[in-house]
N, C-alpha and C positions, 0 to 999 in steps of 0.2 A: 504493500500500500504506500502511496506517496506521503512524503513528510508535510507537504503543503497542499491544501485544496483551495481552489478558487472557483468562482462561478460568475458568468456574465456573457455578454454578447460579443462575438467576433464577426466582423463584416469584411466583405471584399473592399479593398481600398484601391481606388483609381488615382494613381499618382502622376501628375503632369510631368512631361519630360522637359519642360521649360517653365520659367517663372512668368508671372503676369496674370491678369484677369482671365478666368476660365472661358469667357466668351471668345477669346482669341487663341485658345489652346486646342489643338487637334489630335495630339498624340499623348497617350497615357500608358503607364506600366501597371499591370495588375499585380497587387500585393495583398496582404491581409493586415487588418488592424483591429485591435480590441484591447482595452486596458488590462483586462484580467489574463487573456492569453499572452499578451506581451510580457506581463509579469511572470507567468508560468514558464515561458520559453527562456526568459532571462535567468530564472532560478536554475533550470536544468543546465543551461550552458555553463553555469558556475559550479556545477558538480553536485547539485542536490536534486531531489525528486519532487515533482509537482504533478497534480491532477487538475483537470479543467472540466467543469460541469456546464452544459449549455444545451440549447436546441438550435438546429440548423434546418434550413429548407431542404427538402428532398429534390435538389436541383444541382446543376453543374457547379454553381458557385459554392453550395454547401459541401459538395464532395471535395472541391479544391481546398476549402478552408480546413476540413478534417484531415485531408492528406498532408497538408503542410504542417499542421500542429503535431500530428502523429510523427511525422518525419523528424521533428525537433526533439523527440523523446519524451514529450508530455503524455501522461496517461489520459486517454480520451474515452475510457470505457463507460463513462457516465453521460456521454453526449447522445442525444436522441434526434432523429430526423422527423420533421413535420411535413406531411404530404399536402397540407392545405395552406401553408404560409411560406413566404420566400425568405431566403437568406438576405440579411441587410447589406446595404451598399453605401459607401460614402466617397466623396471626392475631396482631395486636398487642393488648395490654391496657395501656391508658394510665391513669396515676394522676396526680392533681393534685400529690400529694406522694409522693416515693419514686420508685424506678426503674420504668420501663416493662418489661413482660414480653412474651415472644413464645412462641407455641405452634406447633410445626412439624408439618406433615403431608406429609413428603417421603420417607419410607422407600420404597425401590424406585422412586423417581421416574426419569423419563427421564434427567435429568442425572446421577444416580448411576450410570448405565451408561456414562458416558464412558470411552473406552479410548484407548491410544496410537494406535490405527488412525484415530482421529478427527483427528489432527494433521497439518497440511501443513507440512513442514519449510521450504519456501520462504516460506510466509506468515509464520511466526514469525521466520525468519532475515532477513527484510527490514525488521523493526522495529528501532527504537532501544532500546526497553525492553520486556521481558516482565514484566508485573505479575501476581503470584500471591498467594493468601491461604491461611491455614491452615484455611479452611473446606473447600475442595475435597477435600484428601486425607482429611478426616474422613467424607466421604460413603460411600466404599466403597474396597475395595482396588484396584479398577480405576481409580478416580479418583486414588488415590495414585500408581499407576504412570503415569498420564497426566501428572500434574504432574512426576514425575521425568523422563519423556521430554521434556517441554517444556523443562525446565531443560537437559537434555543437548543438545538442538537449539540452544538459545540460546548455550550455552557454545561449541559448535562454530562458530557463526556470528558470535561476538563481540558478541552482544546483551546489554546490561546486564540484570540480574535484580533486580527489586524485590519484597520480601516484606512483606506486612502480616500479622502473625501471626493476628489476628482469631480468637482462641481462643473456641470455642463448646463449653462443657462439657456442653451438652445433647446433643452429637453424639458425644462420645467421652470416655474416661477421661483424667484429668489426666496420668497417667504416660505414656500412649500419645501424647497431644498433645505433651507435652514432648519425647519422643524424636523424633517425626517432624518437628516444627517446628524443633528444633535442627539436625537433618540438613539441612533446607531452608535454614536460616540460614547454614550453613557453605558453601553454594553461591551465596549471594546477594551482590550488590554494594551493595544498599541495603536497609535494614530499618526498619520504622516501628512499633515496639511501643508499647503503652501501659504505664503503671506497673504495673497489675495483671498484665499479661502478662509484664513483667520479673520480677515476683515468682514467677509460675508457672514460667517457663522457667529463671530463674537464681537464684532465692531472694533477689533484690535489689529494693529499692524506691527507692533513690537513683538519680536519672537519670544522674548522672556515672558511677556504677559499672556501671549497665546498659549504657551506651554503651561503656565501656571493655572490657567482656567481649565484646561483639559485634565491636568493632574487633580484638580479639585473635584472633578467628576468621578474620579476613581481610576482613570487611565494610568497604567504603570510606566509606559514608555511613550514619550512624545518626541517626534522629530519634525521640526519646522524647516521645510525646504526653502532655500534662499537663492536658487538659481546658481549663477556663476560664483556667487559669494560663498557657497557651501551650504551648510545646514547647522541648525542649533538644536541640540538634543537636551532633554531633561527627564529625569526620573525622580522619585521621591527623595533620593539621596545625592544626586549629582546633576550637573548641567555644564554645557560647554559649547562654544562656537567652533565648528570644525571647518577649516578653510576648504574651498572648492578647487577645482582644476580649471585653469584658463585654456580655452580652445581658440586657436587663431582664427578659424573660419567655421562657424556653425552652418552646416549644410541643411539640416532638418531638425528643428527643435522638438517636434511632436514625438512623444514616446520617451522623452528624457525622464519624466517623473516616474513612469513605469520601470525604467531602468534603475533609477535610484531605489525604488521599493524592492526590486529583485535583488540588488546588491546588498541592501541592508538586511533583508530577511535571510538571504543566503549566509551572510556573516553571522547572524544570530544562530543559525542552524549549525554552523561550523564551530560554535562556542566562542566566538570573538567577544571581547568586552564592547560596551556600547560605542566608545570612540572609534574603535577599529571597524566595527560594523558600519558606522556612518561614513568613515573614510572609503570603505569599499562601495557603498552606495553612491557617494560623490563621484568616484572614478567611473563606475558603470554608467551613471547618468550623463556624465560629460562625454564618454565615448559614444553613447547612443546618438549624439547630435552630429556626428561626423559622417554619417552615411544616410542617403535618402531611403526612407522607409521606417516603419514603426519598430521593426524587430531586427532588421538587417545589420544594424550597428551594435547589437548587444554582444558583449565579448565573452570569451572563455577566461578562466582564471589565469592561464598562461599569458593571454593577451593583456589582461589587467596588470600582471607583473611587469611586462615590458613597458606598458604605458606609465606605470609609476616608477620606473627606473630600477626595479628590483631584479630584473633579468634582462640580458642582452638579446635583442631580436636578431634572428638570422633569416635574411630575405632570399639569399641565393647560395 
């Protein structure tokens, strides 16, 4: 059984082969994207085991998504095909300057039909960590109930719960996002917010104050992601700012947060202390931005060692 279990939607990603407004783009590369499967693939590449729970359309896109994720070594035994709903799709719009944008075509997708009946209590209960994000409950009320049931199973079985808020305001209203994600946070052992998410959820932008409020809810490990500046972590007994890694040219920033989560959780599974786990998360998140695609830049441990200067790379 996998050490980490996660659940959520993975879509087919249409990535433009050049930058600029989509109305001028004619060529795309087909890839996959989904916060939870990005995370699971990242964990596996770092030498740990992960399982992904979801639903896919019984279509060529769904078969492609499943084949890709299986090929990365993620356990997909809990994925179900839906004959009456499609696999989700989204397009990226990349700009040389400014933020990348995404356009979703996922309404009434197969994954949005996930329900508590899709969950195997023994599968979740055998894991060390259940990883969830704030994206899944935004997809539908049945997805929200599925997340709540997964948390209840984890609580009963003594499985640690990790929450990445991953707020997507294209999916739901800010007030509803705040209400639901704060409820999830109150049940979580680990939370990985960004500063912008701290502002939405708590009205705070100071990393120390964000961490303090989540610790007051009973969360045991809080890591506030600060982008290129690194990350600030806090537990009931320690706190520290861990500097990030500067990347000369960011090619594709989308997926960096999932890379950070994968690196941090893989570090905890390896027995690293908090600071070292955060350093690994920072490195993986930085490396994820150097390649076009959500998962293509996620590194192995050997690649991380070369990136951090711990090992000499041999190219020829």
